[in-house]
Kinemage of the C-alpha trace (Angstrom):
@kinemage 1
@onewidth
@group {chain A} dominant
@subgroup {mainchain}
@vectorlist {calphas} color= white
{ca unk a 1} P -118.094 -90.524 -27.111
{ca unk a 2} L -119.767 -93.680 -25.778
{ca unk a 3} L -119.463 -94.256 -22.038
{ca unk a 4} L -117.416 -97.018 -20.379
{ca unk a 5} L -118.876 -99.832 -18.248
{ca unk a 6} L -119.659 -98.471 -14.763
{ca unk a 7} L -120.390 -101.183 -12.168
{ca unk a 8} L -119.613 -102.320 -8.631
{ca unk a 9} L -116.205 -103.390 -10.024
{ca unk a 10} L -115.412 -99.793 -11.022
{ca unk a 11} L -115.158 -98.273 -14.488
{ca unk a 12} L -113.605 -99.872 -17.572
{ca unk a 13} L -113.452 -98.682 -21.152
{ca unk a 14} L -111.432 -98.695 -24.357
{ca unk a 15} L -109.003 -95.763 -24.315
{ca unk a 16} L -110.053 -92.993 -26.710
{ca unk a 17} L -113.285 -94.776 -27.527
{ca unk a 18} L -115.244 -95.034 -24.291
{ca unk a 19} L -112.820 -93.547 -21.751
{ca unk a 20} L -110.543 -90.489 -22.021
{ca unk a 21} L -108.871 -87.743 -19.923
{ca unk a 22} L -111.954 -85.512 -19.724
{ca unk a 23} L -114.117 -88.373 -18.491
{ca unk a 24} L -111.456 -89.197 -15.860
{ca unk a 25} L -111.269 -85.551 -14.679
{ca unk a 26} L -115.061 -85.371 -14.319
{ca unk a 27} L -115.300 -88.580 -12.292
{ca unk a 28} L -112.324 -87.506 -10.125
{ca unk a 29} L -114.061 -84.168 -9.481
{ca unk a 30} L -117.318 -85.871 -8.430
{ca unk a 31} L -115.524 -88.420 -6.220
{ca unk a 32} L -113.422 -85.711 -4.526
{ca unk a 33} L -116.472 -83.497 -3.867
{ca unk a 34} L -118.438 -86.413 -2.379
{ca unk a 35} L -115.537 -87.479 -0.173
{ca unk a 36} L -115.129 -83.944 1.208
{ca unk a 37} L -111.870 -82.852 -0.456
{ca unk a 38} L -108.629 -83.475 1.431
{ca unk a 39} L -105.922 -85.872 0.260
{ca unk a 40} L -106.798 -88.108 -2.689
{ca unk a 41} L -104.224 -90.862 -3.303
{ca unk a 42} L -103.617 -91.915 -6.935
{ca unk a 43} L -102.010 -95.176 -8.075
{ca unk a 44} L -101.885 -96.685 -11.564
{ca unk a 45} L -100.858 -99.847 -13.348
{ca unk a 46} L -98.354 -99.814 -16.228
{ca unk a 47} L -100.723 -99.195 -19.167
{ca unk a 48} L -99.436 -96.520 -21.590
{ca unk a 49} L -102.512 -94.333 -20.952
{ca unk a 50} L -101.881 -94.357 -17.177
{ca unk a 51} L -99.665 -91.283 -17.008
{ca unk a 52} L -102.025 -88.954 -18.879
{ca unk a 53} L -104.986 -90.366 -16.926
{ca unk a 54} L -103.161 -89.658 -13.626
{ca unk a 55} L -102.653 -86.043 -14.775
{ca unk a 56} L -106.398 -85.902 -15.552
{ca unk a 57} L -107.213 -87.167 -12.034
{ca unk a 58} L -104.995 -84.420 -10.557
{ca unk a 59} L -106.945 -81.754 -12.498
{ca unk a 60} L -110.304 -83.114 -11.357
{ca unk a 61} L -109.155 -83.423 -7.725
{ca unk a 62} L -107.786 -79.855 -7.685
{ca unk a 63} L -110.941 -78.476 -9.328
{ca unk a 64} L -112.939 -79.999 -6.455
{ca unk a 65} L -110.639 -78.519 -3.808
{ca unk a 66} L -108.694 -81.697 -3.010
{ca unk a 67} L -104.958 -82.392 -2.773
{ca unk a 68} L -103.706 -85.086 -5.178
{ca unk a 69} L -101.059 -87.466 -3.770
{ca unk a 70} L -99.293 -89.533 -6.444
{ca unk a 71} L -97.920 -93.049 -5.850
{ca unk a 72} L -96.935 -93.417 -9.513
{ca unk a 73} L -97.035 -97.049 -10.664
{ca unk a 74} L -98.548 -98.958 -7.755
{ca unk a 75} L -100.555 -102.181 -7.422
{ca unk a 76} L -104.231 -101.899 -6.486
{ca unk a 77} L -103.630 -103.296 -2.959
{ca unk a 78} L -100.679 -100.932 -2.443
{ca unk a 79} L -102.933 -97.963 -3.220
{ca unk a 80} L -105.664 -99.286 -0.903
{ca unk a 81} L -103.176 -99.665 1.984
{ca unk a 82} L -101.685 -96.194 1.318
{ca unk a 83} L -105.113 -94.479 1.391
{ca unk a 84} L -105.730 -95.723 4.932
{ca unk a 85} L -102.159 -95.251 6.201
{ca unk a 86} L -101.920 -91.674 4.866
{ca unk a 87} L -105.311 -90.667 6.289
{ca unk a 88} L -106.623 -89.719 2.855
{ca unk a 89} L -110.289 -88.954 2.107
{ca unk a 90} L -110.283 -91.491 -0.703
{ca unk a 91} L -108.165 -92.927 -3.482
{ca unk a 92} L -108.159 -93.588 -7.216
{ca unk a 93} L -106.634 -96.592 -8.990
{ca unk a 94} L -106.177 -96.310 -12.752
{ca unk a 95} L -106.340 -99.877 -13.989
{ca unk a 96} L -108.421 -102.196 -16.129
{ca unk a 97} L -107.113 -105.151 -14.119
{ca unk a 98} L -107.115 -108.294 -16.315
{ca unk a 99} L -108.620 -106.548 -19.405
{ca unk a 100} L -106.306 -106.300 -22.453
{ca unk a 101} L -103.963 -103.335 -23.046
{ca unk a 102} L -106.360 -101.186 -25.106
{ca unk a 103} L -108.537 -100.808 -21.977
{ca unk a 104} L -108.060 -98.650 -18.934
{ca unk a 105} L -110.274 -98.060 -15.944
{ca unk a 106} L -110.926 -96.297 -12.680
{ca unk a 107} L -111.442 -97.859 -9.240
{ca unk a 108} L -112.419 -95.824 -6.190
{ca unk a 109} L -110.928 -96.457 -2.746
{ca unk a 110} L -112.790 -95.698 0.498
{ca unk a 111} L -110.864 -93.913 3.271
{ca unk a 112} L -110.894 -97.239 5.186
{ca unk a 113} L -108.689 -98.787 2.490
{ca unk a 114} L -111.338 -100.925 0.762
{ca unk a 115} L -112.811 -100.414 -2.685
{ca unk a 116} L -116.104 -98.538 -2.944
{ca unk a 117} L -119.096 -100.825 -2.535
{ca unk a 118} L -122.033 -100.899 -4.973
{ca unk a 119} L -124.010 -98.163 -3.217
{ca unk a 120} L -120.982 -95.835 -3.028
{ca unk a 121} L -120.173 -96.408 -6.704
{ca unk a 122} L -123.789 -95.706 -7.656
{ca unk a 123} L -123.755 -92.404 -5.701
{ca unk a 124} L -120.735 -91.223 -7.718
{ca unk a 125} L -122.256 -92.416 -11.019
{ca unk a 126} L -125.556 -90.674 -10.241
{ca unk a 127} L -123.794 -87.318 -9.641
{ca unk a 128} L -121.794 -87.833 -12.828
{ca unk a 129} L -124.920 -88.552 -14.926
{ca unk a 130} L -126.591 -85.494 -13.387
{ca unk a 131} L -123.696 -83.435 -14.845
{ca unk a 132} L -122.559 -82.154 -11.445
{ca unk a 133} L -119.068 -81.187 -12.549
{ca unk a 134} L -117.562 -77.966 -14.014
{ca unk a 135} L -117.199 -77.087 -17.685
{ca unk a 136} L -114.259 -78.697 -19.503
{ca unk a 137} L -112.290 -75.454 -19.882
{ca unk a 138} L -112.590 -74.845 -16.117
{ca unk a 139} L -111.224 -78.330 -15.303
{ca unk a 140} L -108.439 -77.924 -17.889
{ca unk a 141} L -107.323 -74.680 -16.212
{ca unk a 142} L -106.138 -76.601 -13.096
{ca unk a 143} L -102.600 -77.950 -12.705
{ca unk a 144} L -102.138 -81.611 -13.622
{ca unk a 145} L -99.362 -82.494 -11.165
{ca unk a 146} L -99.631 -83.866 -7.622
{ca unk a 147} L -99.072 -82.008 -4.340
{ca unk a 148} L -96.940 -84.918 -3.099
{ca unk a 149} L -95.233 -87.977 -4.565
{ca unk a 150} L -95.001 -90.897 -2.140
{ca unk a 151} L -93.507 -94.404 -2.332
{ca unk a 152} L -96.474 -96.645 -1.580
{ca unk a 153} L -94.368 -99.833 -1.842
{ca unk a 154} L -92.611 -99.261 1.495
{ca unk a 155} L -95.950 -98.708 3.304
{ca unk a 156} L -97.457 -101.895 1.843
{ca unk a 157} L -94.358 -104.043 2.430
{ca unk a 158} L -94.182 -103.039 6.110
{ca unk a 159} L -97.785 -104.163 6.621
{ca unk a 160} L -97.081 -107.509 4.932
{ca unk a 161} L -93.867 -108.157 6.899
{ca unk a 162} L -95.698 -107.568 10.192
{ca unk a 163} L -98.034 -110.513 9.404
{ca unk a 164} L -95.569 -113.275 8.410
{ca unk a 165} L -92.634 -115.027 10.089
{ca unk a 166} L -89.818 -113.278 8.231
{ca unk a 167} L -87.014 -115.235 9.970
{ca unk a 168} L -88.602 -118.593 9.173
{ca unk a 169} L -88.959 -117.666 5.476
{ca unk a 170} L -85.354 -116.386 5.353
{ca unk a 171} L -83.993 -119.593 6.926
{ca unk a 172} L -85.770 -121.734 4.320
{ca unk a 173} L -83.674 -120.448 1.368
{ca unk a 174} L -86.659 -120.495 -0.980
{ca unk a 175} L -86.172 -119.847 -4.719
{ca unk a 176} L -89.142 -119.097 -6.977
{ca unk a 177} L -90.038 -117.912 -10.489
{ca unk a 178} L -92.270 -114.873 -11.123
{ca unk a 179} L -94.238 -113.434 -14.056
{ca unk a 180} L -95.859 -110.047 -13.418
{ca unk a 181} L -96.882 -109.532 -17.084
{ca unk a 182} L -94.902 -106.243 -17.088
{ca unk a 183} L -97.543 -104.878 -14.729
{ca unk a 184} L -97.621 -103.019 -11.422
{ca unk a 185} L -96.527 -105.951 -9.196
{ca unk a 186} L -92.932 -105.376 -10.352
{ca unk a 187} L -92.964 -102.026 -8.514
{ca unk a 188} L -93.232 -103.905 -5.197
{ca unk a 189} L -92.426 -107.627 -5.281
{ca unk a 190} L -88.600 -107.431 -5.773
{ca unk a 191} L -88.262 -105.331 -2.598
{ca unk a 192} L -90.718 -107.597 -0.722
{ca unk a 193} L -88.803 -110.749 -1.673
{ca unk a 194} L -85.514 -109.073 -0.769
{ca unk a 195} L -86.914 -108.422 2.731
{ca unk a 196} L -88.001 -112.073 2.964
{ca unk a 197} L -84.642 -113.445 1.765
{ca unk a 198} L -86.304 -115.224 -1.182
{ca unk a 199} L -84.342 -115.685 -4.430
{ca unk a 200} L -86.337 -115.146 -7.601
{ca unk a 201} L -86.001 -115.625 -11.361
{ca unk a 202} L -88.442 -113.922 -13.669
{ca unk a 203} L -90.083 -113.391 -17.033
{ca unk a 204} L -91.983 -110.217 -18.039
{ca unk a 205} L -91.165 -108.075 -15.003
{ca unk a 206} L -90.548 -104.673 -16.617
{ca unk a 207} L -92.787 -101.717 -15.762
{ca unk a 208} L -93.569 -100.987 -19.415
{ca unk a 209} L -97.161 -102.231 -19.743
{ca unk a 210} L -96.328 -104.614 -22.579
{ca unk a 211} L -98.807 -107.392 -21.790
{ca unk a 212} L -97.001 -110.143 -23.673
{ca unk a 213} L -99.694 -112.745 -22.999
{ca unk a 214} L -103.378 -112.721 -22.080
{ca unk a 215} L -103.524 -110.812 -18.745
{ca unk a 216} L -105.806 -113.404 -17.100
{ca unk a 217} L -103.380 -115.352 -14.834
{ca unk a 218} L -104.491 -118.796 -15.991
{ca unk a 219} L -102.230 -121.799 -16.771
{ca unk a 220} L -102.945 -121.740 -20.532
{ca unk a 221} L -101.416 -118.227 -20.817
{ca unk a 222} L -98.213 -118.964 -18.895
{ca unk a 223} L -95.942 -120.867 -21.276
{ca unk a 224} L -92.904 -118.643 -20.627
{ca unk a 225} L -93.136 -119.118 -16.859
{ca unk a 226} L -93.559 -122.891 -17.314
{ca unk a 227} L -90.433 -122.986 -19.527
{ca unk a 228} L -88.432 -121.025 -16.942
{ca unk a 229} L -89.474 -123.482 -14.205
{ca unk a 230} L -88.668 -126.511 -16.374
{ca unk a 231} L -85.206 -125.177 -17.243
{ca unk a 232} L -84.131 -123.935 -13.783
{ca unk a 233} L -83.056 -126.379 -11.082
{ca unk a 234} L -84.009 -126.058 -7.425
{ca unk a 235} L -87.069 -123.776 -7.651
{ca unk a 236} L -89.966 -124.296 -5.240
{ca unk a 237} L -92.653 -123.065 -7.649
{ca unk a 238} L -93.865 -120.169 -9.758
{ca unk a 239} L -96.110 -117.151 -9.125
{ca unk a 240} L -97.937 -114.946 -11.600
{ca unk a 241} L -99.756 -111.638 -11.118
{ca unk a 242} L -102.369 -109.850 -13.190
{ca unk a 243} L -101.587 -106.251 -14.340
{ca unk a 244} L -102.676 -104.502 -11.119
{ca unk a 245} L -101.483 -107.302 -8.778
{ca unk a 246} L -104.742 -107.861 -6.936
{ca unk a 247} L -104.754 -111.438 -8.262
{ca unk a 248} L -102.094 -114.130 -7.903
{ca unk a 249} L -101.840 -117.569 -9.490
{ca unk a 250} L -99.324 -120.348 -8.837
{ca unk a 251} L -97.479 -122.985 -10.849
{ca unk a 252} L -95.668 -126.188 -9.866
{ca unk a 253} L -91.864 -126.221 -9.607
{ca unk a 254} L -91.516 -128.185 -12.877
{ca unk a 255} L -94.033 -126.011 -14.755
{ca unk a 256} L -97.073 -128.096 -13.744
{ca unk a 257} L -100.440 -126.375 -14.041
{ca unk a 258} L -102.055 -125.353 -10.757
{ca unk a 259} L -105.576 -123.918 -10.890
{ca unk a 260} L -105.874 -120.249 -9.884
{ca unk a 261} L -108.491 -121.490 -7.395
{ca unk a 262} L -105.608 -122.958 -5.346
{ca unk a 263} L -104.190 -119.515 -4.433
{ca unk a 264} L -106.924 -118.901 -1.869
{ca unk a 265} L -106.738 -122.535 -0.674
{ca unk a 266} L -102.983 -122.195 -0.003
{ca unk a 267} L -103.430 -118.867 1.794
{ca unk a 268} L -106.345 -120.088 3.923
{ca unk a 269} L -104.608 -123.328 4.865
{ca unk a 270} L -101.863 -121.159 6.402
{ca unk a 271} L -104.047 -118.435 7.967
{ca unk a 272} L -106.711 -120.747 9.439
{ca unk a 273} L -104.054 -122.565 11.458
{ca unk a 274} L -103.711 -119.419 13.541
{ca unk a 275} L -107.134 -117.757 13.146
{ca unk a 276} L -110.533 -119.126 14.066
{ca unk a 277} L -112.784 -117.505 11.500
{ca unk a 278} L -115.550 -118.166 8.974
{ca unk a 279} L -114.605 -117.609 5.312
{ca unk a 280} L -116.335 -115.307 2.799
{ca unk a 281} L -116.018 -115.996 -0.935
{ca unk a 282} L -118.116 -115.345 -4.037
{ca unk a 283} L -120.631 -117.672 -5.684
{ca unk a 284} L -118.213 -118.764 -8.431
{ca unk a 285} L -115.402 -119.856 -6.086
{ca unk a 286} L -114.446 -123.543 -6.176
{ca unk a 287} L -115.872 -126.312 -3.978
{ca unk a 288} L -112.300 -126.578 -2.665
{ca unk a 289} L -113.284 -123.832 -0.204
{ca unk a 290} L -115.838 -126.221 1.312
{ca unk a 291} L -113.012 -128.767 1.719
{ca unk a 292} L -110.898 -126.102 3.466
{ca unk a 293} L -113.826 -125.232 5.756
{ca unk a 294} L -114.308 -128.902 6.669
{ca unk a 295} L -110.611 -129.325 7.422
{ca unk a 296} L -110.578 -126.315 9.763
{ca unk a 297} L -114.125 -126.844 11.158
{ca unk a 298} L -115.450 -123.508 9.974
{ca unk a 299} L -118.226 -122.052 7.786
{ca unk a 300} L -118.286 -120.612 4.241
{ca unk a 301} L -120.441 -117.605 3.309
{ca unk a 302} L -120.927 -116.806 -0.383
{ca unk a 303} L -121.616 -113.356 -1.845
{ca unk a 304} L -122.472 -111.902 -5.238
{ca unk a 305} L -119.520 -111.579 -7.636
{ca unk a 306} L -117.368 -108.479 -7.214
{ca unk a 307} L -114.649 -107.907 -4.669
{ca unk a 308} L -116.669 -105.178 -2.893
{ca unk a 309} L -119.484 -107.702 -2.347
{ca unk a 310} L -117.077 -110.218 -0.779
{ca unk a 311} L -115.670 -107.500 1.507
{ca unk a 312} L -119.237 -106.517 2.522
{ca unk a 313} L -119.959 -110.165 3.336
{ca unk a 314} L -116.744 -110.354 5.392
{ca unk a 315} L -117.750 -107.279 7.388
{ca unk a 316} L -121.319 -108.504 7.937
{ca unk a 317} L -120.271 -112.039 8.956
{ca unk a 318} L -117.166 -111.027 10.970
{ca unk a 319} L -114.844 -113.007 8.672
{ca unk a 320} L -111.136 -112.396 9.280
{ca unk a 321} L -110.296 -113.997 5.916
{ca unk a 322} L -111.904 -114.241 2.497
{ca unk a 323} L -111.327 -113.890 -1.199
{ca unk a 324} L -112.232 -115.042 -4.676
{ca unk a 325} L -111.350 -118.147 -6.648
{ca unk a 326} L -109.754 -116.039 -9.393
{ca unk a 327} L -106.573 -115.762 -7.283
{ca unk a 328} L -107.825 -113.045 -4.931
{ca unk a 329} L -106.760 -113.272 -1.262
{ca unk a 330} L -108.368 -110.816 1.187
{ca unk a 331} L -106.706 -110.613 4.614
{ca unk a 332} L -107.729 -107.324 6.282
{ca unk a 333} L -104.834 -107.422 8.782
{ca unk a 334} L -102.777 -106.422 5.708
{ca unk a 335} L -105.348 -104.951 3.298
{ca unk a 336} L -109.132 -104.932 2.938
{ca unk a 337} L -108.947 -105.790 -0.758
{ca unk a 338} L -107.702 -108.600 -2.990
{ca unk a 339} L -103.953 -108.531 -2.501
{ca unk a 340} L -101.618 -110.605 -4.670
{ca unk a 341} L -98.522 -109.437 -2.779
{ca unk a 342} L -99.979 -110.381 0.614
{ca unk a 343} L -101.001 -113.703 -0.971
{ca unk a 344} L -97.419 -114.256 -2.138
{ca unk a 345} L -95.967 -113.698 1.356
{ca unk a 346} L -98.628 -115.834 3.087
{ca unk a 347} L -98.004 -118.741 0.665
{ca unk a 348} L -94.211 -118.399 1.055
{ca unk a 349} L -94.722 -118.675 4.822
{ca unk a 350} L -96.786 -121.858 4.262
{ca unk a 351} L -93.988 -123.290 2.070
{ca unk a 352} L -91.438 -122.439 4.789
{ca unk a 353} L -93.563 -123.973 7.580
{ca unk a 354} L -94.236 -127.179 5.645
{ca unk a 355} L -90.865 -127.247 3.819
{ca unk a 356} L -92.801 -128.218 0.693
{ca unk a 357} L -92.857 -127.065 -2.915
{ca unk a 358} L -96.059 -125.763 -4.542
{ca unk a 359} L -96.875 -128.952 -6.460
{ca unk a 360} L -96.506 -131.037 -3.275
{ca unk a 361} L -98.769 -128.611 -1.367
{ca unk a 362} L -101.321 -128.722 -4.218
{ca unk a 363} L -101.296 -132.547 -4.263
{ca unk a 364} L -102.734 -132.586 -0.725
{ca unk a 365} L -106.108 -131.299 -2.002
{ca unk a 366} L -108.766 -132.858 -4.276
{ca unk a 367} L -108.683 -131.942 -7.961
{ca unk a 368} L -111.949 -130.689 -9.427
{ca unk a 369} L -112.535 -129.836 -13.069
{ca unk a 370} L -113.558 -126.268 -13.850
{ca unk a 371} L -114.914 -124.902 -17.129
{ca unk a 372} L -114.781 -121.115 -17.640
{ca unk a 373} L -116.723 -119.964 -20.713
{ca unk a 374} L -118.057 -116.629 -21.866
{ca unk a 375} L -120.687 -115.585 -24.381
{ca unk a 376} L -120.742 -112.169 -26.053
{ca unk a 377} L -124.047 -110.376 -25.493
{ca unk a 378} L -123.440 -107.237 -27.543
{ca unk a 379} L -126.817 -105.693 -28.298
{ca unk a 380} L -128.683 -108.189 -26.095
{ca unk a 381} L -129.906 -107.720 -22.526
{ca unk a 382} L -128.079 -110.317 -20.382
{ca unk a 383} L -130.692 -110.030 -17.605
{ca unk a 384} L -133.438 -111.208 -19.994
{ca unk a 385} L -131.335 -114.175 -21.131
{ca unk a 386} L -130.721 -115.176 -17.504
{ca unk a 387} L -134.377 -114.636 -16.539
{ca unk a 388} L -135.457 -117.076 -19.283
{ca unk a 389} L -132.994 -119.651 -17.967
{ca unk a 390} L -134.275 -119.241 -14.393
{ca unk a 391} L -137.724 -120.266 -15.672
{ca unk a 392} L -136.280 -123.115 -17.708
{ca unk a 393} L -134.381 -124.593 -14.752
{ca unk a 394} L -136.940 -123.731 -12.047
{ca unk a 395} L -137.121 -127.374 -10.884
{ca unk a 396} L -133.361 -127.511 -10.085
{ca unk a 397} L -131.657 -126.614 -6.777
{ca unk a 398} L -130.734 -123.001 -7.639
{ca unk a 399} L -129.217 -119.876 -6.120
{ca unk a 400} L -130.344 -116.625 -7.808
{ca unk a 401} L -128.401 -114.140 -5.640
{ca unk a 402} L -126.270 -113.213 -8.680
{ca unk a 403} L -127.492 -114.520 -12.027
{ca unk a 404} L -128.294 -118.235 -11.917
{ca unk a 405} L -126.351 -120.952 -10.095
{ca unk a 406} L -127.547 -124.543 -10.448
{ca unk a 407} L -126.207 -126.806 -7.702
{ca unk a 408} L -126.055 -130.592 -7.933
{ca unk a 409} L -124.457 -133.066 -5.528
{ca unk a 410} L -121.468 -133.618 -7.850
{ca unk a 411} L -120.943 -130.010 -9.013
{ca unk a 412} L -122.485 -126.692 -10.044
{ca unk a 413} L -122.819 -124.228 -12.943
{ca unk a 414} L -123.062 -120.445 -12.563
{ca unk a 415} L -124.204 -118.006 -15.239
{ca unk a 416} L -124.064 -114.218 -14.759
{ca unk a 417} L -123.517 -110.919 -16.574
{ca unk a 418} L -119.903 -109.711 -16.282
{ca unk a 419} L -119.193 -106.556 -14.268
{ca unk a 420} L -116.275 -105.665 -16.542
{ca unk a 421} L -117.093 -106.710 -20.144
{ca unk a 422} L -120.243 -106.950 -22.339
{ca unk a 423} L -120.385 -110.735 -21.871
{ca unk a 424} L -122.170 -113.427 -19.901
{ca unk a 425} L -119.770 -115.602 -17.898
{ca unk a 426} L -120.481 -119.302 -17.487
{ca unk a 427} L -118.454 -121.189 -14.862
{ca unk a 428} L -119.016 -124.821 -13.964
{ca unk a 429} L -117.214 -127.249 -11.672
{ca unk a 430} L -117.537 -130.963 -11.012
{ca unk a 431} L -115.564 -134.018 -9.953
{ca unk a 432} L -114.694 -134.791 -13.606
{ca unk a 433} L -114.189 -132.705 -16.751
{ca unk a 434} L -116.971 -134.644 -18.520
{ca unk a 435} L -119.450 -133.635 -15.784
{ca unk a 436} L -118.233 -130.007 -15.657
{ca unk a 437} L -118.474 -129.680 -19.460
{ca unk a 438} L -121.959 -131.251 -19.452
{ca unk a 439} L -123.177 -128.743 -16.827
{ca unk a 440} L -121.823 -125.794 -18.844
{ca unk a 441} L -123.250 -127.143 -22.115
{ca unk a 442} L -126.636 -127.675 -20.465
{ca unk a 443} L -127.070 -123.945 -19.733
{ca unk a 444} L -125.317 -122.749 -22.907
{ca unk a 445} L -127.737 -124.889 -24.932
{ca unk a 446} L -130.552 -123.282 -22.917
{ca unk a 447} L -129.370 -119.853 -24.129
{ca unk a 448} L -129.210 -120.888 -27.778
């Protein structure tokens, strides 16, 4: 069997083709050994392969002398919070995040409640490639059930409620629409909204893993949510999660498109009113973050792509807030990871404070045009392609921390190898769509 992609963003593969139960047991064994045994917390999204993969994790954990603790279906941030709160040695999240349903994956959680960083991931991968795990029949002889089953939702919700003005949100009588793409968010958000006194209407909120539209939470994939907003009176806006609920996107109350980049802007414009802090984001996050920083007289630090890299930057720069432009809000007072559920509560608090709907809140910020393209690089080395482009555009103002970012006074274009798929991602942003498209085409033409 071919191996899955193994990067700083965790492990992702096609079920039965590049990732299966034996692979999962081996990695779980290695991770448990390296983290010293003890409690290992397991959460999963709603993919059909999740249950058998969770059983495989239990076998690997037991073989390494650990005690598996099962959260069942649980969002990525819920699992991260539970690892820290339960005093576990580490945690495992079975998810392929925004990848389509035929994929599954494996993310590792540090005992501090953050995802493993690049160095920690590499240590696990190195042990795995060295074959430091038992024979298959030995692993298969261990029980595949957990020592304990725990409701992670309650733990996560309590942390969120402690950080927002619950009474203010309740008094505002907010009604919203939600699409969780039949993913893990639906295991937590109904109870969270109940605690906040928020009425909700929904599409695709079963826990059955039927990803009825492209799992990337972008406006072009959200027709059903837009229709619900258009046909329901009195809503304040719409919210959409990706399958493991670490990302959150928003939509206007009449189904208007709102860029996923606005999620972090909304959250920061609430949090920075009460916190004095620099902001950490990744290199592909919108220029809107610079507008936020100007408004609140603070500084922006940019990291390589990958949530773990943003968290590292936050720790190094003493940032109390951060995130990614793909709808990822990181607020360590709740969770040291991208947290769509925390993002939801923080934005609801902003709506309650301002008494404004999402489209009105969005209209207070500039609108930039963003192009998000990708190029398949099956059989080609993406690093060589990017190296050639670095030479080609050597005279430009560039940042080469992660791939190649060309920065001009009116916008930027960023080209880099994906951490999760065999593709090169090309993101560009400018004050107009014509300029953004021209920047993207400039580097794409350079590749061809």
